[in-house]
Each structure stands twice: as C-alpha cells, then as structure tokens.
ZAMARGU-4260 file (C-alpha; in steps of 0.2 Angstrom, whole numbers, plus 5000, padded with zeros to 4 digits):
<rodrens>
0) 4954/4995/5195 | 4952/4975/5193 | 4934/4979/5185 | 4943/4994/5173 | 4955/4982/5168
5) 4942/4968/5164 | 4929/4981/5154 | 4946/4988/5146 | 4950/4970/5140 | 4933/4966/5134
10) 4935/4980/5122 | 4951/4976/5115 | 4942/4958/5111 | 4930/4965/5103 | 4943/4974/5090
15) 4950/4956/5088 | 4933/4950/5082 | 4928/4965/5071 | 4947/4961/5063 | 4942/4944/5059
20) 4925/4947/5054 | 4932/4960/5043 | 4944/4952/5035 | 4933/4939/5027 | 4926/4951/5014
25) 4942/4956/5005 | 4947/4941/4992 | 4960/4932/4988 | 4968/4932/4972 | 4960/4916/4962
30) 4968/4903/4951 | 4970/4912/4933 | 4955/4908/4926 | 4952/4916/4905 | 4943/4910/4892
35) 4945/4915/4873 | 4957/4927/4864 | 4965/4934/4881 | 4967/4955/4881 | 4984/4962/4881
40) 4990/4968/4896 | 5002/4984/4897 | 5014/4985/4914 | 5018/5002/4919 | 5033/5005/4929
45) 5039/5021/4935 | 5058/5024/4941 | 5067/5036/4949 | 5085/5028/4956 | 5079/5013/4957
50) 5098/5004/4953 | 5096/4991/4967 | 5078/4985/4960 | 5081/4986/4943 | 5085/4967/4943
55) 5075/4960/4954 | 5060/4969/4945 | 5064/4965/4928 | 5068/4946/4933 | 5049/4944/4940
60) 5042/4953/4921 | 5052/4940/4912 | 5043/4925/4924 | 5025/4932/4920 | 5016/4917/4911
65) 5004/4927/4904 | 5006/4929/4884 | 4999/4946/4879 | 5010/4959/4888 | 5019/4974/4884
70) 5031/4982/4897 | 5034/5000/4898 | 5049/5006/4909 | 5049/5025/4912 | 5066/5033/4918
75) 5061/5047/4929 | 5076/5058/4929 | 5087/5046/4940 | 5103/5052/4945 | 5110/5034/4948
80) 5115/5018/4935 | 5096/5015/4934 | 5093/5019/4912 | 5109/5009/4911 | 5103/4993/4920
85) 5087/4994/4913 | 5093/4994/4894 | 5106/4982/4901 | 5093/4970/4909 | 5078/4972/4893
90) 5092/4970/4879 | 5084/4958/4866 | 5065/4958/4873 | 5055/4964/4862 | 5043/4966/4874
95) 5051/4982/4885 | 5050/4998/4881 | 5061/5009/4890 | 5056/5028/4892 | 5064/5044/4897
100) 5054/5055/4907 | 5050/5073/4904 | 5054/5088/4913 | 5040/5088/4931 | 5027/5104/4928
105) 5025/5113/4945 | 5011/5108/4947 | 5012/5088/4945 | 5017/5076/4959 | 5034/5065/4951
110) 5026/5048/4952 | 5009/5056/4945 | 5019/5064/4931 | 5030/5048/4926 | 5011/5036/4927
115) 5003/5047/4916 | 5018/5046/4902 | 5018/5029/4905 | 4998/5026/4900 | 4998/5037/4885
120) 5011/5027/4878 | 5003/5010/4882 | 4992/4998/4871 | 4983/4986/4881 | 4964/4984/4887
125) 4972/4984/4902 | 4984/4995/4913 | 4994/4986/4927 | 5004/5001/4937 | 5019/4994/4948
130) 5032/5001/4958 | 5048/4997/4956 | 5053/4989/4971 | 5042/4974/4969 | 5042/4956/4964
135) 5028/4944/4961 | 5025/4924/4956 | 5022/4921/4936 | 5006/4920/4940 | 5000/4937/4947
140) 4996/4946/4933 | 4985/4933/4925 | 4977/4932/4943 | 4972/4951/4943 | 4962/4949/4926
145) 4953/4933/4934 | 4949/4942/4948 | 4944/4958/4939 | 4934/4947/4926 | 4925/4937/4941
150) 4920/4954/4951 | 4916/4966/4937 | 4930/4978/4943 | 4936/4993/4934 | 4953/4991/4946
155) 4961/4976/4957 | 4972/4983/4971 | 4980/4978/4985 | 4994/4978/4997 | 5008/4966/4995
160) 5018/4956/5006 | 5032/4969/5013 | 5051/4964/5019 | 5056/4974/5033 | 5075/4974/5033
165) 5077/4992/5043 | 5072/4994/5060 | 5059/5007/5057 | 5052/4997/5045 | 5048/4983/5057
170) 5038/4995/5065 | 5028/5007/5052 | 5028/4996/5038 | 5016/4981/5047 | 5004/4994/5051
175) 5000/4997/5032 | 4989/4981/5033 | 4983/4983/5053 | 4974/5001/5048 | 4967/4991/5031
180) 4960/4976/5041 | 4956/4986/5057 | 4948/5002/5050 | 4943/5001/5033 | 4925/4993/5031
185) 4930/4981/5020 | 4910/4976/5015 | 4908/4993/5009 | 4926/4995/5000 | 4925/4979/4992
190) 4904/4980/4988 | 4897/4998/4986 | 4901/5011/4976 | 4903/5023/4993 | 4918/5034/4990
195) 4923/5036/5006 | 4925/5019/5007 | 4939/5018/4996 | 4956/5012/5000 | 4972/5009/4986
200) 4990/5005/4983 | 4999/5011/4971 | 5013/4997/4970 | 5000/4987/4961 | 4983/4992/4952
205) 4974/4983/4939 | 4963/4995/4927 | 4952/4992/4915 | 4959/5004/4902 | 4941/5011/4897
210) 4937/5016/4915 | 4954/5022/4919 | 4953/5034/4903 | 4934/5039/4909 | 4940/5046/4926
215) 4954/5055/4915 | 4967/5045/4922 | 4983/5052/4931 | 4978/5069/4927 | 4964/5070/4934
220) 4974/5068/4951 | 4989/5077/4944 | 4994/5085/4962 | 4990/5070/4973 | 5001/5064/4986
225) 4988/5048/4987 | 4984/5048/4969 | 4979/5028/4972 | 4965/5032/4984 | 4961/5047/4973
230) 4960/5038/4957 | 4949/5023/4967 | 4938/5035/4974 | 4934/5044/4957 | 4930/5026/4950
235) 4917/5024/4962 | 4910/5041/4959 | 4907/5037/4941 | 4899/5020/4947 | 4914/5009/4946
240) 4918/4993/4958 | 4933/4992/4966 | 4940/4977/4974 | 4954/4979/4987 | 4961/4961/4986
245) 4974/4951/4997 | 4987/4949/4983 | 5000/4944/4999 | 5003/4926/4992 | 5007/4934/4974
250) 5016/4949/4977 | 5030/4956/4989 | 5039/4970/4993 | 5055/4978/4999 | 5048/4994/5002
255) 5062/5003/5011 | 5083/4999/5015 | 5087/5012/5027 | 5078/5020/5041 | 5080/5037/5036
260) 5070/5032/5019 | 5057/5023/5029 | 5052/5040/5040 | 5053/5051/5024 | 5042/5039/5015
265) 5029/5036/5028 | 5030/5057/5033 | 5024/5062/5017 | 5008/5049/5015 | 5003/5049/5034
270) 4994/5068/5037 | 4989/5067/5020 | 4982/5051/5020 | 4971/5055/5032 | 4965/5073/5022
275) 4976/5081/5031 | 4965/5083/5046 | 4971/5088/5063 | 4955/5083/5072 | 4957/5065/5066
280) 4976/5068/5066 | 4972/5071/5087 | 4959/5056/5089 | 4969/5042/5083 | 4984/5048/5092
285) 4971/5047/5108 | 4965/5032/5101 | 4981/5024/5097 | 4988/5030/5114 | 4975/5022/5123
290) 4970/5005/5118 | 4987/4999/5110 | 5003/5009/5118 | 4998/5009/5135 | 4996/4990/5137
295) 5014/4990/5137 | 5017/4999/5154 | 5003/4991/5161 | 5006/4976/5159 | 5027/4980/5165
300) 5017/4987/5181 | 5007/4969/5181 | 5024/4960/5179 | 5032/4968/5193 | 5016/4970/5206
305) 5011/4951/5200 | 4994/4958/5194 | 4994/4945/5180 | 4977/4951/5174 | 4986/4968/5169
310) 4996/4958/5156 | 4978/4952/5147 | 4978/4970/5137 | 4995/4968/5129 | 4992/4949/5123
315) 4977/4954/5115 | 4983/4967/5104 | 4996/4957/5100 | 4984/4944/5096 | 4976/4955/5085
320) 4992/4961/5075 | 4998/4942/5075 | 4981/4937/5065 | 4984/4953/5052 | 5001/4947/5050
325) 4997/4928/5047 | 4983/4933/5036 | 4995/4946/5026 | 5012/4933/5026 | 5021/4946/5038
330) 5035/4941/5050 | 5022/4934/5066 | 5036/4938/5079 | 5036/4956/5074 | 5018/4956/5084
335) 5025/4957/5102 | 5031/4974/5094 | 5013/4980/5094 | 5012/4995/5106 | 5031/5002/5098
340) 5022/5001/5081 | 5008/5011/5087 | 5019/5023/5094 | 5030/5024/5078 | 5013/5027/5070
345) 5009/5042/5082 | 5026/5050/5081 | 5026/5050/5062 | 5009/5057/5061 | 5012/5071/5073
350) 5027/5074/5064 | 5018/5077/5047 | 5007/5087/5054 | 5016/5099/5062 | 5026/5101/5047
355) 5008/5105/5037 | 5003/5120/5050 | 5022/5127/5048 | 5020/5124/5030 | 5036/5113/5028
360) 5036/5105/5013 | 5041/5083/5012 | 5054/5076/5004 | 5054/5058/4994 | 5068/5057/4980
365) 5077/5072/4980 | 5059/5082/4975 | 5050/5091/4988 | 5031/5091/4991 | 5019/5105/4999
</rodrens>
C-alpha cells in the first residue's frame, strides 16, 4: 500500500510540474504602449436584470483612460430597474449610448442576440465585449489593445479575478482557472491556429473588427451556449491568432450573488462546454474522483492511523490549486477545499449531462435553453 501511495503522489507531483510549465505560455496584459493616432474602440455590454451591477460597471467604464472610446449598453428586456439606472448613471456623458433590445428570435441564445445587436451599432476599429458584472482598472482597455498589437491577435480574451461570496461559488468558480491551467495546452492555444486548442471567455473579448466581421460575428454562433469558445475556434479556422491572457491584475468579476445562481450558471455551461460528450463527462468524473477527491478520505484515514504518507496526495493537490490561485489572484485559503471543489464540479457536470439525456432545458435569467 505504501508503494501505491508513493506512485500516486509522484503522479500528482507531475501534475504540479505540468501546471507550472503550462502557465509560462499565458501572457499577462502588458503596460499600455501604442504609437500614432489611437484607433477607436467600441465597448459593448449586454445587460439583462443587472440592476445590482450598473453602478460599478458604469464607474469602471467612465474611469477608462483610453482616449477614443464609445460605450454601447443594451438593455436586453430587463424586468428590474436596469434601464432606469443606466440612464441615470450615464446622463450627460456623450460616450454612452443605451440601446433597447429587440425580442429574442426562437433560434438565438439571449446573450448572443444581444451582442449581435450591439455590434450592429458599433463604429469602432476594435470591439470589446464585456459582461455587466465586471470591473476593471483604468488601463485595462489600453493594455488589451497593446497586447493585440504586439501579438497580431484578432482576439484577446481572458478570465478575470473572481469575487466569490456565496459558498457554492467558492467551490465551483476557482475551477474555471484550474481547468484552463491544467487541461488546456496553452502553447497550442496561444501559439498555434489549431481550433480545438482554444479557450475564450465572454466576460472580456477584445476583437479586431475586420476579423470579427470576416467570421460572421455573433450571428455565426447564434444558437451556442458557449459562443465565446466557438468564436475563438472560428477565428483560428480562418487563420487568425487568438490570445488567452492572464487578465486578473486588471479585470475582476463578481459572477454570482447567491448559491442557486451559481448552480444554474454552471449547469448551463459545463456539459455544453465539453461538446455534450457523455464519454468525456464520465472520464472526467473518474479522473477527478481518483486524483482530486480521493486524497481527502485518504488523508483522513492517514491521520487516524498515523500513516502520514497517506496525507501527501492531499497536500499535493492543495499545492497545485494554490499555485493556480496565486497566479490568478484568487483567495489562497480556498485551495484547502480542492477535494470539495472537484466534487462540486463532478456533481454539476453529471447533473447537466442527466438533464441533457432527459431533454430538460437549462434556465438562466428567466429564459430556457435546450
């Protein structure tokens, strides 16, 4: 048994080394630097029932230090005070235009349709799509343009640093960064045109407008629940470069304010995000149960039987998660919850798969999606 635990620990140590090496291929946003006349950037924000986020969002937009900006905000059929608060917060600032969304067609996903309407009204040379629940530093937009210019990327995207007030978000949200750093081969994602090695995040997507239009924009992925990834793949299929950057020093997000929203939000994306593959879902369940949940009961057994080697696997997975949390500005103490985080990810993935098998819709913000 001791030999098995030792081999098990070596495998987990190898996972740490892989994660550290993989991280080297994800650039951070650089200091702003651009010459000549700065191009115009359109910042596009869809909002549906976002009254809690309007004040923070508009403050971040107003604080941006880039000189050539237009802000287009689309009220997508909100049933709360979103529209009223938007008008109050932006009154007198000519950079803002508030649009009212049209009814959602049957064959479109809500957010995708909202983004499509926004780009139709945009006049910028670059299009920055962001979510309403984010905040960012004054230089974040300038930094994104600088990275796009330096790399020749048609799309710069990334996952922000996350605020995680509800307990369930403390389990599920940190896994977003972990999955990217562990499973996505970043050298291929950022330095090849291979479409399957692609990741993107709709919270922050900085497009070169011409490239965006060339692939058909959001209309080309109108029925996708993971439109961000599909847009990135389409860009690569057209020979364009996509950069997944570490934007956590410049962009933050408070995705959810309560546990039911955390569950529903991850439910609609988890199984869809792996191509609705039951085989892959079951493989990931076995993998995470074996390597990221099992170390917890093993460590508990080791403590009660004074077999301290049995605690090493748990310490190794905590160390791996702590590394990811450190480089992405997350709460390091949450790394101790890694087995529970893996368990929560398995639970939401299997639930989403079961809903798909039973042809039950996913729900989000009052809309249902198959």
